[in-house]
FIVODO-946569 format. One record per residue: x, y, z of N, C-alpha, C, O, CB in turn; residue in three letters. Coordinates in steps of 0.05 Angstrom, whole numbers, plus 5000, padded with zeros to 4 digits. Glycine has a CB too. Layout:
<pts>
XYZXYZXYZXYZXYZALA ...
</pts>
This chain:
<pts>
351845846682348745806674348345586698350045456710348145676637MET 345045576701343945386718343745096701343945046677341145496728GLY 343444916726342644636706340444566724339944626747345244356701LEU 339044406703336844246713337143986731337443786718335544156689ASN 337243946752338243726760337143606792336543776809341043786759THR 336943416796334443326814335343016830336942886815331343276791SER 334842906851335842656855335342496842336842306839335642556873PRO 332942506830332342306810333142336777332842156760329442286812ASP 333942556773336242646750338642746750339242946736335442806736ALA 340142636764342142716767344842756738344342606719342442556787PRO 346942886736349242866721351742776724353242836742349543026717ILE 352342616704354542516715357142606718358042726699354742346705PRO 358542586737361142656745363142836723364043066727362442376750VAL 363442666697364842726672364042966665365743126658364642546651GLY 360843066663359643206661360243486671360743696659358043096666GLN 360143426692361043706714363443816709363944056702361243636747VAL 365643596713368343626702367643756676367844006680370043356698SER 367243716659367443846627365944156635367544336634365143596596ARG 364044216641363444426656364844566674364144796678361744376667LEU 366544496685367044726697369644736682370444966681366944726731ILE 371544536668373544616654372444826626374144956614375144336647GLY 369944826618368244986601368445266610368945446593365344896601GLY 368145346638367445576653370445656652370745826635365945546684TRP 373145556669374945576668376745646651378745786657374945466674ILE 376045546623377845586586376545976592378046166589375345286541ASP 374246006599373746316587374146496604373246726602371046376578ARG 375646406624378146636647379946616630380646416618379646536683LEU 380846896628383447006620385646976636385246876658383347256615GLY 388547066628390747056639390947186669389247366670392447166620SER 392347176691390947336714394847296724396047076722387247136738VAL 396347586734398147636748397447476777395747576791398347926747TRP 398847226786399047096817401147216829402547376817399346776819VAL 401747146857403547306877403546986898401546906910401647676893GLU 405846866898405846736918408246536926409946636911403746626917GLY 409146396934411346296939411746006929409745856925411846336965GLN 414845916924414645666911415645466930417845476940416145666885ILE 413645256935414845096952415644836941417244746957413345066973THR 415344636918415644466901416044596878414544756866413744296900GLN 419244466869420244546844421944266835423944156843422244836848LEU 419644196809421243926789422244036765420944166749419243656778SER 424643956764425844076730428043836722430343856729428144466732ARG 427143636710427543386718429743516689429143706675424743096720ARG 432143366686433943366659432443296631430843106628436343156662PRO 433343456613432043396584429243446585428143506563432343096575GLY 427643436606424843556602424343806590426043976592423543586627ALA 421843846573421444086564419544186586419644426583420444086535GLY 417544116609417144246625417344216647417543996658415844286623VAL 417344426657417644566691414844406709412544426702416945016690VAL 415544296728413044316750413544466769415944456773412144066765PHE 412344636786412144766812409844726825407844616815412445046809LEU 410044846857407544856876408045176875410245286869407544676911THR 405245316882405345606877404145566915402545396921403045786843LEU 405345726932402745726960402746046965404446226962403845506998ARG 400446026974399746246984399946257018398046177033397146286972ASP 402446357027402646287061400446497081401446537103406246347073PRO 399146567078398246707095395146647099393546747114399046957089SER 394746387074391846247075392246017065390545927050389646367060HIS 394845877072396045597066393045457041390945347044396545377104ASP 394845557015392745427000395845436977397445616977388945626994ILE 395945226961397145136947395445096908393444966901398044896966SER 396645206898396045086861398344966853400444996867395445356833LEU 398444806830400444706820400644876792398544946782400244416819SER 402944946780404045056769405544986749407744906756404645156781VAL 404844986713406944886698407745026677406045186668406544656691THR 410245006662410845226651412645036633412944786636411945476670CYS 414345266606415545056589419245096606419945216626414945156547TYR 420344996593422845076607424545226604426545236618423944966610ARG 423545416574425445716561424245856582425845996594424645876524LEU 421545856594420646096615421846066637422646266647417846116622VAL 422045916646423245816669426945886671428145996690422445486668PHE 427645806650431145826649431546146654433346216669432645726614ASP 429846336641430646566645430846736670432046956669429546656632ARG 429546606697430046636724430346366738429946336762427946816736VAL 431246146720432345906727435645936757436245786777433545786691GLY 436546156747438846126766439046276794440946266809441046206751ASP 436446426800436346516820433246496834432346626853437546756816ILE 431946326820429146186828430045936842431645786830426946106799VAL 429245896865428745616883426645556896424745676886430345586902SER 425945396917424445296928424745526957426445526974424844966928GLU 422645666954422545846983422246116971421546326984425545827007GLY 422646106950422546436929420246566926418446426917423346406897ALA 419646796931416946916923417147036892419347106884416247166944ARG 415547046880414747046855412047116850410147016863415346806846VAL 411647336825410147406813410047176784412047086771410747696812VAL 407247116780406546896758405147016740403347136751404846666766VAL 405147046710404147106695402246826685403646656674405947236680HIS 399546736688399646516680395946426672394446526689401346356705ALA 394646306655392546186650391245966666391445726662392946116630LYS 390146056680388145776689387545576678386745616655385945816693PRO 387445286685387245006661386544836683387544816705390544886640GLU 384544696672382344446686383244236678383244276654379144436676TRP 384144006681385043706685382443586683381143596704386643616715TYR 381343476665377843456670378043106678376343026694375343546632ALA 380342896665379942606675380042656710378542536725382742356661PRO 382342896722383242866745380743006761380042936783386342976748ARG 379843146753378643376759379843606785378943696806376143266766GLY 382343646771384743806778384544016762383744006738387443676775GLN 385544276780385844576767388944656776389944656799383444826782LEU 390244726750392844806747393345066733391445206723394144606735SER 395345126732396445436726398745426705401045376711397645586755LEU 397645476675399545536657401645736659401045896640398345576638ARG 402945796665405645996670407046056645408445886635408045876689ALA 406646316634407646466611410546646622412346666605405146686600SER 410846716639412446876649412546826680410646756693411847116640GLU 415446896692416146876728417147106726418447206707418446626743ILE 416447206747418947436755419247406788417447366804417947806746ARG 421547426790421747436822421247746836421847976830425047336831PRO 420147626853419747876878421848086894424047996895418647746901VAL 421648296904423448406926426348296916426848366893422648296959GLY 428548136929430848166934432147936903434447926893431348076971VAL 429347756895429947666873429447826850430847816830428847446872GLY 427347986853427648226828430748356821431748436800425548506838GLU 431948346858434048486849436748346835438548436820434848636872LEU 436248036846437847886837437947776806439847736792437447716854LEU 435247746801435447736778436848036752438047986731432847646777ALA 436248296761438248476744441248396743442748366724438148766754ARG 441748356777444748266767445548066756447748066744446248236783LEU 443447806758444547646742444347726707446047636692443247406749GLU 442747866700443247936671445148136670446348146648440848036656GLN 445948306688448448476679451848286688454048346679448248826700LEU 451048076708452747946699453447736678455547616679453147896714LYS 452047686662451347476635452847716609454247656590446547406630LYS 451947966619452248186593456448236596458148256578449448606602SER 456748246622460148276628461848056622464248066615460948336657LEU 460147836625462147646631462047576587464047526573460747306664ALA 459347596577460347606547462047766538463447666520458647656531ALA 462648056547464548206542468348086550470348206543463448446559GLU 468047846563471047756573471447926588473847986587473347726556GLY 469848116608471148136632471347996654471748086676470648296639LEU 471147736649470247566670472647286668472747086682466647476664PHE 474347356644475747136631478347106648479647296658476247196599ALA 478746806651480946756667483846846658485646896675480846476671LEU 484146866641486946966617487347206623489647286618486546966582ASP 485247416636485147686643487247706670488947876675481847786649ARG 486547496684487547496711490647596724492247406723487347246717LYS 491547766731494247876734495047706760493247696777494448226737ARG 497547566765498747496786499447646802501047796792500347406783PRO 499047716831499947856849503247836852504347626848498447776871LEU 504248026858507748066860507447956891505648006907509448456854PRO 509947786895510747586918510847796937508847746951513747396914PHE 511948016947513248186969511548536956512648746949517748146966LEU 509948476958509148806952510449046970510349036995505948846957PRO 511549236959512449516976510449676987510649757010513949716958GLN 508349736971506649846975503449806970502649856946507449976968LEU 501649746986498849696977497249866989497149967012497849426981ILE 495849876963493450026957490649896973489849676967493050026924GLY 489250066994487349887011484850167012485250387023489149757050LEU 481850076994480450226998478150137011477149946999480050336978VAL 476750197035475350107053474050327068474950547070476849947067CYS 471550257081470850477101473050567120475250457125468550387119GLY 471850857133473150967147472450827185470350827197472451287139ARG 475250727193475550657219473150357216471550287234474750957242ALA 473450267197472150017195472649747204474949797211472049997175SER 472449527209473049247226474749177189477249147189469248987242ALA 473849157175475349117148478049297139480049237125473149177126ALA 477349517151480649667156482349557168484449477156480949917171GLU 481849507200482849437214484149137220485849097237481649517225ARG 482948947201482948647195485548697173487548577182479648487181ASP 485948797152487148887133490048917144491948767141485749127123VAL 489649167160492349257167494049097185496349057177492049517178LEU 493248987208493648877227494448607217496748547226491848907243GLU 493448407203494148197191496648237177498948137177492148107175ASN 495448457163498948447141502348547157504648487152498448767108ALA 501348687174503248777184504648597211506948597222502349027189ARG 502348467215503648227235504948017212507348017216500848047258HIS 504547867194505947717173508247857171510247797183504447677146ARG 507948107153510948247145509948527162507948677160511848297102TRP 512648527181512348887196513049037181512849257191514048997221PRO 514349057150515149247141513849357120514649547106517149207138ALA 511049177117509949297093507749517094506049507111509049087078VAL 507749707075507249967071504149977059503849847038509650097052ARG 501750127071499450197057499350497051500050667067497150107073PHE 498450547025496650707022493750697021492750537005497350777008GLU 491750877041489350777054488351027034489551247031488950767092VAL 485650937019483251087015480951027035480350797037482351026988ARG 479651217052477551137061474851287048474251527046477851177088ASN 473751097042470651107027468351037039468250907060470350927005VAL 465951147022463951077031463450747025464150647004461951257022ALA 462250617044461850307023459450247023458950007022463250007032VAL 457250427023454650387026453750577022454950777031453850307045GLN 451050607006448850856995450050946973451850836960448251127014GLY 448651206969448951276942452451426939453851426919446151496935VAL 452751506956455351576945458251406939460351456928455951746960HIS 456951166954459250896949460750846925463150796922457850636950ALA 459050866908459850806877462450976867464850906866457150896857VAL 461151276859463551446855465751476867467851486854463051636855PRO 465751486897468051466919469951266914472351306912466951406946GLN 468550996912469850796907472050776880474450726881467750616906VAL 470050866854471750846830473051086833474351096812470350806803VAL 473351256844475451536847477851366869480051386857473451916867GLN 478051296880479951116899481150916889483050836902478751006922ALA 480550786869481250546851483650686830486050636827478150416832VAL 481850916816483550996795484751156817486551256803482451126767LYS 484951246836488051446842489651266853491951296845487951716865ASP 489351086868491150896875492750696846495150626848489250706897LEU 491850646831491850546793494650706792496850606786488650706763ASP 494051046801495751116775498251236790500151366781494051356752ALA 497551126823500351126833503450926822503450676817499651046863LEU 505251076819506950856809508250596833509250376828509651026795PRO 507850656849509250556872507450316889508250156906509950826891ASP 505350346881502150146884502349876871501549846848499150306865VAL 503649636886504449416881501949286871502149126853505949296902ASP 499849336879497249166883494949316902495649446922498148876898VAL 491849286895488949496906488049246926487449016918485749616875ILE 488149336950485149156961482849356962483149586970485349006995VAL 479949216952477749346965476649226984475848996978475749406950VAL 476349307009475349157035472849187050472549357068476949207053ALA 471349047044468649107063467348927081467448687074466549157048ARG 466348967100465648667118462448567108460948687093465348737160GLY 462248367117459648237108456048497113455748657131459547897133GLY 454548457094452348547091450148447073450348267057452848747088GLY 448148577077445648497060446248497040448448597034443448617060SER 444848397020444448426985444248676981445848746964441848296969VAL 442548896991442849126991445149266986445949406968442249177008GLU 446249167018449349337032451249287006452649456997451149167068ASP 451049086999453149006983453149106948455349146937453148676987LEU 450749146932450349316913452349476901452849416878448849446920LEU 453749736914455749906890458649736888460749856880456550286902PRO 458549426897460749316893460749126870462548976861461649226915PHE 457549186863456948946832455949176812455149076791453748646837SER 455749456814455749626803457349596771459449486771456549796821ASP 456749656754457349636722460049866728462349776727453949766696GLU 459950066732461650226738464150176742465950196725461050316752GLN 464450096770465649956787467949746772470449716772463449816802LEU 465449616759466249366749469049406723470949266718463249226736VAL 468249676709468549656687472249806692474249766678465849806668ARG 471849976719473950026724476449966734478750056730473550116729THR 475249716752477449436758478549346731480849356724475849136773VAL 476649266719477349086698479749406676481049326657473348916679ALA 479849566681481649716662484649876682486250056678479349986644ASP 484349676704486849806718489649626711490049386706486149816754CYS 491049816713493749646707494949566732497149466729496149826690ARG 493949576762495249416783493449186787491149246783495749566809THR 493848946794493048746807491048876829491749046845495648586817PRO 488848786828486548856845485048606859484148426845484548996827VAL 484748596883484048366902481848496916481848706930486548266922VAL 479548316911476348336928475948206949475247976949474048256914SER 476348376971474748277000472548387002472248617010476048337026ALA 470848236996468348396997466348187022466547947020466648426960ILE 465348267036463048057054464747827069467047827078460347877031GLY 462747647067463747467081463247177055462447217032462147467115HIS 463846927066464546727037461646687024461646617001465946367044GLU 459346727036457046637017456546946998455046966979453746517039PRO 457947137006457147416993459547406958461947396954458347747025ASP 457347436939458947396908458847706896457847686873457047136882THR 459247926899459448126888460248166863462148016860460548236899PRO 459548296840460748256816463948376820465648316803458948396792LEU 464548516837467048586836469148276838471248226825467448806862LEU 467848106856469747856859470047746832472247636828468547626879ASP 468347736812468447596786470947776767472447676750465047606771LEU 470748036774473048166755475048246768476748386757472348396738VAL 475148176792478948106808480748076805481147996828479847976819ALA 483348046792484547926788485247686825486947506822486548126772ASP 484647686837484347496860481647536882481447696900487047516877LEU 480447386875478447386905479047276940479747066950476047186896ARG 478547506949478747336985476447336996474947526993480547497011ALA 475947197005473247137024472847367041470647477042473546867045SER 474947437055474647627085476647787077478447727061475447467119THR 476248047090478248227093481048097103483148157092477248427110PRO 480947927125483447787133483947537115486047427123483247707163THR 483247467104484047307077485647447059487547347048481847217061ASP 484647727056485847847035488447857044490147767028484848097027ALA 489447967074491348037075493347797075495747847074491148207094ALA 492447487077493747337086494847277050497147227043492147127107LYS 492447307035493447187004494847476995494347476971490247066977LYS 496047676999496847926989499347927008501047946991494548186992VAL 500547917028503147907042503447657048501947487057503348047066VAL 506447657040506947237058507847417088508247647095511346887038PRO 507947137099508347077125511647047127513146877115506446807134ASP 512547287147515047247150516847067163519247027157515547407157VAL 515446957182516546747201515446427178516646207177514346797242GLY 513646477167513846197145516446167120517745967112510846217124GLU 516346407114518146487092521046457105522446297093517546807080GLU 521946567125524346457146524346207147526246077138524146537174LEU 522246077160522245737156523245607136524845427136519945627156THR 521745727112522145617087524745677072524945607049520045687072ARG 526645797082528545917072530945687087532745557076528546287079ILE 530045687118532345517133531645217122533545057122532245537169ARG 528745127113528644867103530544837073532244657070525544807099GLN 529945017057531145027034534444997035535844857020530245267022LEU 535145127053538045167056539044837067540544697053538845447081ARG 538144767089538344537101538144317082539344117088536644507120GLU 536744337061536444157038538044167020539043967009534444177026ARG 538644377015541444466991544144397007546144336994541644896982ALA 544244397040547744317044546543997042548143877027549944437083LEU 544943867049544943617052544343527019543943287015542743517077ARG 544243657002543943536971547643596971548943406964541343766943ALA 549143856979551043826968553343636992555543546984551744116958VAL 552843627008554643337026553743197014555443116999554443227058THR 551143077009550742766996552942726966554442536960546742736985GLY 552442956953553642956931556542926938557142706930553043176915LEU 558743036950560943086954561342816970563442686965561343366966LEU 559242706991560642456997560242276978561642076984559842347021ASP 558842236955558142066937561341966920562341746916555742206918ARG 562142296911564542346892566042236907566542006899565442626882GLU 567442336933568942176950569241926945571041836933568342186972GLU 566741766959567041576950567941376931569441186935566041576952ARG 566541496901567341466879569841436867570541266850566441606871GLY 571541646882574141756878576341526896578541436888574042106890LEU 575041476923576641236940576441026919578540896916575141126972ALA 574740966904575040706897576140636872576940426862572940586901GLY 575740876864578140906830580540946840582440906825577741226804VAL 581040996863583341016877585340746879587540706869582541106903ARG 583840586894583740266900583640036882583939786887581540206914HIS 583340176861582840056844586139936831588040086827580840236827ARG 586339586828589639506814591039696790593439706784589439196797PRO 589139816781590039996754591740216764593840286753587340136737CYS 590340326787591140656804593740546820595840666820588140806833MET 593440326832595740336856598340256845600640326852595040136882GLU 597640086824600640006809599840016780598939816769602039676818ARG 600340266767599340306740600740156719599540086699599440586734PRO 604940066727605539976708605239606704606339446689608040096708GLN 602539576727601139226722599739196693598638986684598239156748ARG 600039516676597939366663599939456634599139366613594139496668MET 602639616633604039456620605539266618606539236596604639516615VAL 606239046643607438886652605038676639605738456629608238926684GLU 602638746641600638496631600638466604600438236596597538536638GLU 601138746577601438786554603638606542603838426525601739046551ARG 605638766564608938596552608938356552610438246535611538626568GLU 606938136574607637956567605137776548605037556538608737856591GLU 603038016548601337866516602837886490602437736470598438036506GLU 604838106493605538246470609037926458609837826437606638706484VAL 609737906487611837606486610437386481611437206468613537516513GLU 607237376494606037046483605937136454607337006437602336906497ALA 604137376445603837306413606337326403606037226381601937486395LEU 608937396405611037366386612437186390614437186376612537556382LEU 611936916413613436596414610636526397611336426376614236396453HIS 607936526398606836376380607036486350606536326332604336336389ARG 607536726346608536776321611036676299611136616275608836976325GLY 612736696320615036536312615136156311616736016299617136636334ARG 612736086327613035806335611135746304611535546290611635706372ARG 609135956299606835876277609835886247610435676235603136236275THR 611136126242613036136224615335916227616735936206613936396225LEU 616035776239617635476240616135326228616935226207618235326268GLY 613735296236611735006233611335096198611434926181607734996259HIS 610935336193610235346157613235306154613935076158608635676138LEU 614635456150618135456139618735086139619734976120620835686170LEU 618034936164618734676161616734476140617134276127618834576190ASP 614334656146613134476123613634526092613834386071610434496126ARG 613834766100614534826066617534726052618234716029614535186061ALA 619134656079622134536064621034216061621934076043625634566090ASP 619134106079619033826068617733806044618033616029617833636086SER 616034006038614133976021616034025994615433915972611534196026GLU 618334185997619734275972622034085963622734055939621034565977LEU 623433905989625033675987623533495975624833395957626033586010ALA 621133375977619433175959619033225935618733045917617133135967HIS 618833565930617733625904620333595888620133535865616333925902THR 622733645900625633635889626233365881627133325858627633725911LEU 625733135901626032915894624032775864624932685843625632785922ALA 622532795868620632725851621332845827621132695808618132775859ARG 622133115819623933305801626333145793626633115769624833575816VAL 628233035810630432895802630032645789631532545772631932865824VAL 627332515801627432245800626432245772627432075758625832065821SER 624032485757624232475731625732575714624832585691622832525725LEU 628632675721630232855702631032665679630732425679633032975718SER 631832775663632932615629636432615647637932425642632432935584PRO 637332785663640532655674640132465690641932295688642632865691ALA 638132395711638432155713638031875708638731675721638332155723ALA 636631905681636831655659639531635654640631425658635131685630THR 641031855644643431945631646231695651647831525644643732385637LEU 645031845682647231705690646531455698647831365717648631815708GLU 644631305687644231085690645430915659645030685653641231065699ARG 646831085644647730885620646231015596646430915574646830545626GLY 645331155598642931195570645431435559647431525569638231365580TYR 643431505524645231655514643831805501642331675486647231545502ALA 643532065498641532115474642432325457643032555464638832195483VAL 642332205428643232165396642432445389640032455397641631885376LEU 643032705377641932915367643432945342645932955343641933135386GLN 642032975316642333095299643533305294642833475310640933105296ARG 645433395275646033685272644533935276645534145282646633705251ALA 641833885270639734185278639134125307637734285320636334235257ASP 639733975314639233945353636833745357636233625378637834325373GLY 636133725342633433475344634033205355636433145355632433385314THR 632133015367633032805377632332635365630132645356632732765396VAL 634332375361633432185340631832015357632331985381635832035323VAL 629431885342627631725365628331445351628231245366623731815367ARG 629231395319628731195302631231165283632531345272626231245287SER 631530925282633530885271633930935237636030915224634030645279ALA 630731025226630231035205630331405192629931505170627630875205ASP 631131535219631731865217634231805211635531985222631432095245GLU 635531685202638331725205639431575182638731345176639431635233VAL 641631745166642531595141645831545141647131665157641631755114THR 647131365122649131255132651531445135651331565114649731035117PRO 653631575148655031675145655431935160657132115161654931655125ASP 652331875174650932185186652432195209652332015225647332195195GLU 654432465214654732465243652932645256651432825250657332545251LYS 653732485283650832495303651932625329654232535330649332155312LEU 651632805353651832745373650932555394648832425396651732885377ARG 652932565406652032375437652832425455655132385462652432125441ALA 650332555473650132655497650132425523648332255525647732815495ARG 652032435539651632205564651532315586650832555586653732005568VAL 652032195607651732315640653932475644653232655659651732095666ALA 656532485638658632595632659732735623661932815631659232555628GLU 658032845594659232925572657532915541655132915538661532745572GLY 659432905523657932915499660132805475662432885478656733225495GLU 659732675457662732575436660332585411657932595413664932155444PHE 662032565385660832565357661732205351663732065356662632855331THR 658932165336658931855329659131895297658932135289655831655342VAL 659331685278658131595251656431405250656131195264659931515235ARG 654831505228652831235223654531075206656331175192649531305206VAL 654030795206655630685187653230455184651930345201659030595196THR 653230445149650630175140650629975147648929815140650230065115PRO 
</pts>
């Protein structure tokens, strides 16, 4: 709508900003294509800020979206990527700034292709096809190697030449297939199945040189990934160069960055192994020699001990100890007997001194009645009673006189 304004009757800036906001609010959502030039994805924030630029006209618009919307393509969209955004224009009145509120973001061209591959990758990973516990170890020295590659390709030459240079006796069972185009997937799948069915094949190498994302699409095909996952033979993926990561790299038992790297990882180097064997032999010889030298020194030390040079010395030392203990025992027993004899003599002297016989020897006598009782008082006897008198040298009978 038109506004009636004049130099004498202008309207405030705020009213103009609100009017612009009202007009923009009446606009519906639009699909916008552009290139992401700035991307702000702060940890923990619920909103993602980015700038969408039109390279042909050098015009940029600020875009905001919820983190949930951006996380759907966050793994494959970064600064510089071209995207198509479904958004609604918004006007921020306080600053007079136009922006877009995005509800959906889609990659364009290669980005869309990568988005589909990312979805397939997540689906297969959820099934456990990329789990580490499914990886099988490679044999140390494969007798027969299955090789799937393009006919007369650089990848085939790199694998064969490097493998035979490292181990000349190694043998290959080669399957030449298309490595790009519409026939690549069925031919590679059939070649892998044929090699897996051969009992003599110890490991399978799928090799291809580098290329664009579109050229490497056959090696991210779901059918090929499931075929490799079902193989009983270990599979090595040698697709492209270091930046290339097809889904075959994730399901294979071992990923090699290049075909040359695959040859180095599958086949041991005969020179290195001979050097390692020589080093191990030298190390074992040093260990055994050191052990023998140490035991020999120990044996020599034992032989030079006094007890080994003159074994009877131990008996002589024990004999001296026995004799010393015997003399000590005799002395101790003699002292004990002497002390006991002295104590016995003292006791005998005391007994003798206290004996009644000693008293009788001094001239005393003991009077006893006929029944053997000792007379201790004159009142105990009667006149004419016969008593027995005991003296030191014998006894005799006496009569009591009144």
